[in-house]
C-alpha positions in Angstrom: 6.6 -9.2 -95.9 5.8 -7.5 -99.2 4.7 -9.4 -102.3 8.1 -9.1 -104.1 9.8 -10.6 -101.2 7.4 -13.4 -101.0 8.1 -14.1 -104.7 11.8 -14.2 -104.0 11.3 -16.6 -101.2 9.4 -18.9 -103.5 12.1 -18.7 -106.1 14.6 -19.7 -103.4 12.6 -22.8 -102.5 12.5 -23.8 -106.1 16.2 -23.4 -106.6 16.8 -25.6 -103.6 15.1 -28.6 -105.2 15.9 -28.1 -108.9 19.5 -29.4 -108.9 18.3 -32.8 -107.6 15.8 -33.2 -110.4 18.1 -32.0 -113.1 21.0 -34.3 -112.1 18.7 -37.3 -112.2 17.7 -36.6 -115.9 21.1 -35.9 -117.5 21.4 -38.3 -120.5 24.4 -40.5 -120.8 25.2 -39.2 -124.3 25.1 -35.4 -124.7 22.9 -34.1 -127.5 25.7 -31.7 -128.7 29.5 -31.5 -128.1 30.5 -29.6 -125.0 31.5 -25.9 -125.3 35.1 -25.3 -126.4 37.6 -24.5 -123.6 38.4 -21.2 -125.3 35.8 -19.1 -127.2 35.9 -19.0 -131.0 37.1 -15.9 -132.8 34.3 -13.4 -133.2 32.7 -13.2 -136.6 31.5 -9.6 -135.9 33.5 -7.1 -133.9 32.2 -3.7 -132.8 29.5 -1.6 -134.3 29.9 0.5 -137.4 30.2 4.3 -137.3 28.4 5.8 -140.2 29.3 9.5 -139.6 32.0 9.7 -142.3 29.8 8.0 -144.8 26.9 10.3 -144.2 29.0 13.4 -144.4 30.4 12.2 -147.8 27.2 11.0 -149.5 24.6 13.2 -147.8 25.0 16.2 -150.2 23.9 14.0 -153.2 20.6 13.2 -151.6 17.7 15.5 -152.5 14.1 16.2 -151.5 11.5 15.7 -154.2 8.1 17.5 -154.1 5.5 16.7 -156.7 2.8 19.4 -156.9 -0.7 18.5 -158.2 -2.7 21.5 -159.4 -6.3 22.0 -158.0 -7.9 21.2 -161.3 -6.6 17.6 -161.0 -7.7 17.0 -157.5 -10.8 15.0 -158.4 -8.5 12.4 -160.1 -5.3 12.8 -158.1 -6.3 13.3 -154.5 -5.4 10.7 -151.9 -8.0 8.1 -150.7 -9.2 7.8 -147.2 -7.1 5.7 -144.9 -9.5 2.8 -144.9 -9.2 2.6 -148.7 -5.5 2.2 -148.7 -4.3 -1.5 -148.8 -2.7 -2.5 -145.5 0.0 -4.5 -147.3 2.9 -3.0 -149.3 1.7 0.6 -148.8 3.3 3.2 -151.0 4.7 6.3 -149.4 3.4 9.5 -150.8 4.9 11.8 -148.2 3.1 13.8 -145.5 -0.1 14.0 -147.5 -0.8 10.3 -147.1 -3.4 9.6 -144.4 -1.6 8.6 -141.2 1.3 11.0 -141.7 1.5 14.6 -140.5 -1.1 16.6 -142.3 0.3 19.3 -144.5 -1.7 22.2 -145.9 -3.3 21.5 -149.2 -3.9 23.9 -152.0 -7.3 25.3 -152.8 -10.0 23.0 -154.1 -8.1 19.9 -153.2 -4.7 20.5 -154.9 -1.7 19.3 -152.9 1.8 17.9 -152.9 3.5 14.6 -152.4 6.9 14.5 -150.8 9.6 12.0 -151.5 13.4 11.6 -151.8 15.8 11.3 -154.7 19.5 11.1 -155.3 21.9 12.5 -157.9 23.7 10.1 -160.2 25.6 12.6 -162.4 27.3 16.0 -161.9 25.1 17.5 -164.6 21.8 17.0 -162.8 20.3 13.6 -163.5 18.7 12.0 -160.5 16.6 9.0 -159.6 13.4 8.6 -157.6 10.3 6.5 -157.6 7.6 6.5 -160.3 4.9 6.8 -157.6 6.5 9.9 -156.1 6.1 11.9 -159.4 3.2 10.1 -161.0 0.5 12.6 -162.1 2.4 15.7 -161.0 2.1 19.0 -162.8 5.4 20.3 -161.5 8.3 18.6 -159.7 10.6 20.6 -157.4 14.0 19.3 -156.2 15.7 20.8 -153.2 19.4 20.2 -152.7 21.1 19.8 -149.3 22.3 23.4 -149.5 18.7 24.5 -149.9 18.9 25.4 -153.6 15.6 24.6 -155.3 15.1 23.6 -159.0 12.2 22.7 -161.2 12.9 19.3 -162.5 12.1 17.8 -165.8 10.6 14.2 -165.7 12.8 12.6 -168.4 10.7 9.4 -168.1 8.9 7.2 -165.6 8.3 3.5 -165.5 5.5 2.1 -163.4 6.5 -1.6 -163.7 9.9 -0.9 -162.1 8.7 2.1 -160.0 11.6 4.1 -161.3 11.6 7.8 -162.5 14.5 9.7 -164.1 14.6 13.4 -163.5 16.9 16.2 -164.7 17.7 19.6 -163.2 19.6 22.4 -164.9 22.8 22.5 -162.9 26.4 21.6 -163.2 29.2 20.4 -160.8 26.8 18.6 -158.5 27.8 15.9 -156.0 26.6 12.5 -157.1 26.5 8.9 -155.7 28.5 6.0 -156.9 26.6 2.8 -157.9 27.4 -0.6 -156.3 27.9 -3.9 -158.0 24.4 -5.3 -157.5 25.6 -8.9 -157.6 27.6 -8.3 -154.4 24.6 -7.5 -152.3 24.1 -10.3 -149.7 21.8 -11.0 -146.8 23.4 -9.9 -143.5 25.4 -6.9 -144.8 25.0 -3.4 -143.3 23.0 -0.9 -145.3 22.0 2.7 -144.7 19.0 4.8 -145.9 19.0 8.6 -146.2 15.7 10.3 -146.9 12.9 12.6 -145.7 10.5 10.5 -143.6 7.5 12.7 -142.7 9.3 15.7 -144.2 12.3 15.4 -141.8 15.2 16.2 -144.2 18.2 14.0 -144.4 17.2 11.5 -141.8 19.6 8.5 -141.6 18.6 5.0 -140.6 20.6 1.8 -140.7 20.0 -2.0 -140.7 20.9 -5.1 -142.6 19.9 -6.8 -145.8 17.3 -9.3 -144.7 16.9 -11.1 -148.1 17.4 -10.6 -151.8 15.3 -11.5 -154.8 12.0 -10.9 -153.1 8.9 -10.9 -155.3 5.9 -8.6 -154.8 2.6 -10.4 -155.5 0.6 -7.4 -154.5 1.6 -5.0 -157.3 2.4 -5.1 -161.0 6.1 -5.3 -160.3 6.9 -8.9 -161.1 10.0 -7.8 -163.0 11.7 -6.4 -159.8 13.7 -8.8 -157.5 13.4 -6.6 -154.4 16.0 -6.2 -151.7 14.4 -6.8 -148.3 15.9 -4.9 -145.4 15.1 -4.1 -141.7 16.1 -0.4 -142.2 13.5 2.0 -140.8 11.7 3.3 -143.8 8.6 5.6 -143.6 6.4 7.9 -145.7 8.7 10.3 -147.5 11.7 7.9 -147.8 10.4 6.8 -151.2 13.0 7.2 -153.9 15.9 7.6 -151.5 19.1 5.6 -151.7 19.9 2.4 -149.9 23.7 2.5 -149.4 26.4 0.0 -148.5 29.2 0.8 -146.1 31.3 2.1 -148.9 28.7 4.7 -149.6 27.6 3.1 -152.9 24.0 2.8 -153.9 22.7 -0.8 -153.8 19.0 0.1 -154.3 16.1 2.6 -154.3 13.8 2.5 -151.2 10.4 1.9 -152.6 7.9 0.0 -150.4 7.2 -1.3 -146.9 5.2 -4.2 -145.6 2.8 -2.7 -143.0 -0.5 -3.2 -141.2 -0.4 0.3 -139.8 1.1 2.5 -142.6 4.3 2.9 -140.7 7.6 1.0 -140.3 7.2 -2.6 -139.1 10.7 -4.0 -139.8 10.2 -5.1 -143.4 11.2 -2.7 -146.1 11.9 -3.2 -149.8 14.3 -1.5 -152.3 14.7 -1.8 -156.1 18.1 -3.2 -156.9 20.3 -0.5 -158.5 21.0 -2.6 -161.6 17.3 -2.9 -162.3 16.8 0.8 -161.7 19.7 1.8 -164.0 18.5 -0.5 -166.8 15.2 1.4 -166.7 16.9 4.8 -166.3 19.2 4.3 -169.3 16.2 3.3 -171.5 14.2 6.3 -170.2 17.0 8.6 -171.1 17.4 7.1 -174.6 13.8 6.4 -175.7 11.5 7.8 -173.0 10.2 4.3 -172.2 11.3 0.9 -171.0 11.1 -2.2 -173.1 11.3 -5.7 -171.8 11.8 -9.1 -173.3 8.7 -11.4 -173.4 9.0 -15.2 -173.2 5.3 -15.8 -173.8 4.5 -18.3 -171.1 2.4 -18.5 -167.9 4.1 -20.1 -165.0 3.3 -21.3 -161.5 5.2 -22.5 -158.4 5.8 -26.2 -157.8 4.5 -27.7 -154.6 5.5 -31.1 -153.1 2.3 -32.5 -154.5 3.0 -31.1 -158.0 6.6 -32.4 -157.8 5.2 -35.9 -157.1 2.7 -35.7 -159.9 5.3 -34.5 -162.4 8.0 -37.0 -161.2 10.4 -34.2 -160.2 13.1 -34.7 -157.6 12.3 -31.4 -155.8 10.2 -28.3 -156.1 12.8 -26.1 -157.9 11.8 -24.3 -161.1 8.8 -22.6 -162.8 6.0 -24.9 -164.1 4.7 -23.8 -167.5 0.9 -23.7 -167.4 0.2 -21.8 -170.6 2.1 -21.0 -173.8 1.1 -17.9 -175.9 0.1 -18.8 -179.4 2.7 -17.5 -181.8 4.9 -16.3 -179.0 8.7 -16.7 -178.5 8.4 -19.8 -176.3 6.0 -21.6 -178.7 8.3 -20.9 -181.6 11.2 -22.4 -179.7 9.3 -25.6 -178.8 8.5 -24.9 -175.1 5.5 -27.1 -174.1 2.8 -27.2 -171.4 4.1 -29.0 -168.3 7.8 -28.1 -169.0 9.7 -26.9 -165.9 12.1 -24.1 -166.5 15.1 -24.6 -164.3 17.5 -21.9 -165.5 17.8 -18.9 -167.9 21.3 -18.4 -169.3 22.7 -20.6 -166.5 21.1 -18.5 -163.9 18.9 -20.7 -161.7 15.2 -20.4 -161.4 14.5 -21.8 -157.9 10.9 -20.6 -157.8 8.4 -19.3 -160.4 8.8 -15.6 -159.2 12.5 -15.8 -160.3 11.6 -16.1 -164.0 10.0 -12.7 -164.8 12.9 -10.6 -163.5 15.4 -12.7 -165.5 13.4 -12.3 -168.7 12.3 -8.7 -168.1 15.9 -7.6 -167.7 16.7 -8.7 -171.3 15.9 -6.7 -174.4 13.4 -7.9 -177.1 15.2 -9.9 -179.7 17.7 -11.3 -177.2 18.6 -15.0 -177.4 18.3 -16.9 -174.2 19.1 -20.5 -173.3 16.4 -22.2 -171.2 17.3 -25.2 -169.2 14.1 -27.3 -169.0 12.9 -30.5 -167.3 10.5 -32.3 -169.6 9.1 -35.6 -168.5 12.2 -36.2 -166.3 14.7 -35.4 -169.0 16.8 -32.2 -168.9 17.2 -30.3 -172.2 18.1 -26.9 -173.5 16.0 -24.6 -175.7 17.2 -21.4 -177.4 14.5 -18.7 -177.4 14.5 -15.4 -179.2 12.5 -13.1 -176.9 9.5 -11.1 -178.1 8.6 -7.6 -176.8 6.4 -7.0 -173.8 3.6 -4.6 -174.7 3.1 -2.4 -171.6 0.1 -0.7 -173.3 -1.8 -3.9 -173.9 -5.0 -4.2 -172.0 -5.6 -7.7 -170.6 -9.2 -8.9 -170.8 -10.4 -11.8 -168.8 -12.4 -14.6 -170.5 -15.9 -15.1 -169.3 -16.3 -17.7 -166.6 -17.9 -21.0 -167.8 -20.9 -20.8 -165.6 -23.8 -20.9 -168.0 -25.2 -24.4 -168.0 -27.5 -23.6 -170.9 -24.5 -23.4 -173.2 -23.2 -26.8 -172.1 -23.9 -30.1 -173.9 -25.8 -32.8 -172.0 -23.7 -34.4 -169.4 -21.6 -37.4 -170.2 -20.3 -38.0 -166.7 -19.2 -41.6 -166.8 -16.9 -42.5 -163.9 -13.3 -42.2 -162.8 -11.3 -43.0 -159.7 -11.1 -39.3 -158.7 -14.8 -38.9 -158.7 -14.7 -35.9 -161.1 -18.0 -35.5 -162.9 -17.5 -33.7 -166.2 -19.5 -32.8 -169.3 -18.7 -31.8 -172.9 -18.4 -28.2 -173.8 -20.8 -26.8 -176.4 -19.3 -25.0 -179.5 -20.7 -21.7 -178.3 -19.0 -22.0 -174.9 -15.7 -23.1 -176.4 -15.8 -20.0 -178.7 -16.6 -17.8 -175.7 -13.7 -19.2 -173.8 -11.3 -18.8 -176.7 -10.8 -22.6 -176.9 -10.2 -24.7 -180.1 -12.6 -27.3 -181.4 -12.3 -30.4 -179.3 -10.4 -28.6 -176.5 -11.4 -28.9 -172.8 -14.1 -30.4 -170.7 -16.3 -28.7 -168.2 -16.2 -29.8 -164.5 -19.7 -30.3 -163.0 -18.6 -31.9 -159.7 -14.9 -31.9 -158.7 -15.2 -35.0 -156.4 -13.8 -35.1 -152.9 -10.2 -35.5 -154.0 -10.5 -32.8 -156.6 -12.2 -30.4 -154.2 -9.6 -30.9 -151.6 -6.9 -30.0 -154.2 -8.7 -26.9 -155.3 -10.7 -28.1 -158.3 -14.0 -26.2 -158.6 -17.3 -26.6 -160.5 -17.2 -24.8 -163.9 -13.4 -25.2 -164.2 -12.4 -26.4 -167.6 -9.9 -29.3 -167.7 -7.6 -28.9 -170.7 -5.3 -31.8 -170.1 -4.3 -34.7 -167.8 -0.6 -34.3 -167.4 0.6 -33.7 -171.0 -2.4 -35.4 -172.6 -5.1 -33.0 -173.9 -8.7 -33.9 -173.2 -11.7 -32.6 -175.2 -14.6 -34.6 -173.8 -15.9 -36.2 -170.6 -15.1 -39.6 -172.1 -11.5 -38.6 -172.8 -11.1 -37.4 -169.3 -12.4 -40.6 -167.8 -10.1 -42.7 -170.0 -7.0 -40.7 -168.8 -8.0 -41.0 -165.2 -9.0 -44.7 -165.4 -5.6 -46.0 -164.3 -5.3 -43.8 -161.2 -4.7 -45.7 -158.0 -4.9 -44.6 -154.3 -1.8 -42.5 -153.5 -1.2 -41.5 -157.2 -1.0 -37.8 -157.9 -2.4 -36.5 -161.2 -1.7 -33.1 -162.7 -4.8 -31.4 -164.2 -4.3 -28.4 -166.4 -7.3 -26.2 -165.6 -8.7 -23.0 -167.2 -10.5 -20.8 -164.6 -11.8 -17.5 -166.1 -8.7 -16.0 -167.8 -6.1 -18.0 -165.8 -4.6 -21.3 -166.6 -2.9 -23.4 -163.9 -1.9 -27.0 -163.0 -3.7 -28.5 -160.0 -2.2 -31.6 -158.3 -4.9 -34.0 -157.3 -4.0 -37.0 -155.1 -6.3 -40.0 -155.1 -7.3 -41.1 -151.7 -8.3 -44.6 -150.6 -12.1 -44.9 -150.5 -13.8 -46.6 -147.6 -15.7 -49.8 -148.4 
């Protein structure tokens, strides 16, 4: 008897004994209701046929080639494969390591290949900023093989949107969808040029909406996540609904290999068009600025703040003289909504604010100390040209005053800051206390030596003695919120006091 037959024989023996065991273990009360006698009406019937859609919208999808002259190769050439981050890789077309290798120009010049789509009959089209960034010339090829040299009207790195213009009339163009109607589970289609394969069509569903990207400076984009197959060369192409309307611009993938792994991201079309209209009018994109730093709320933080749940964005810094400070927003406030649009997590806030123009009035719903209130804020302007500089870390013990550790239930050992160190950190007189030893509870929560504690909850501390006074009443099981400066960043750390042995 062959091995497969022996396996079947063994399976038959098991089948002979299983009914007895199963019958003996059936519970008296079923865990779920029994199946209905007749099946429920199907929620999904059949599979969609995209042929008519593709025939209609395909002519408005174009190839975009950005040429880089040889003289710029030292600054513009692509890095080696091991230098490219393996998360949220950009697609720069066939020249990107890992894709089909295309001939390069002399002395390192080359091209990047992407996709775009027409949004007007007179030649305006959208693509990604990263497709045309640094290009000397940009060529656009239509579906009928006509080629044009495109003008880059404007390009915005923060939204990864570029607006191009070709000199032509009577062109096919795509309709734009109502972005608010995009929902998880709906069918979507991508048309592009992966690896230079013109007008390739892929389909899938929307996996999620409102995704943030912590790996790039695009906190103002609430990405659409899909499982549509997207690869190098798809960048800048349209993501379409089943009506042939554009819901987004394909921009990024999540990948460990550089290729499609089932997680793709698109810029919502309303965000893209907001940027495009500003680029056409002024050549740049302006965004509203609230002037706060925020962080997410964990279960521990919610306990320490006395919040009912983890919804909202916790304010951990307020810009001096900024819009939020002028309106009365305070450290420790939790922003719950902007103009009645909910802020469920901290990453929801930047897109809501960034979509508004400088000078716009917004209503912030805030939880402050357990009370809900509303603040009206007139937004400032985000300066995209500003260079952010990190404060020096507080690690020079020679600048610190002699320790005044005292004691507190958390075991945090702290010392006063010297005037020189305060000045170097940009702190006011009497502001902050330096952590020497975080203690077991603090270390477990993420507190580190050389952190500067600015406040306990909403109460500012400026000395080791003040810190010890504020922590004196902490009991085992209590959670305390410490506002901490670390380098240039400010954040709340939730520290829970544990019962000590003995």
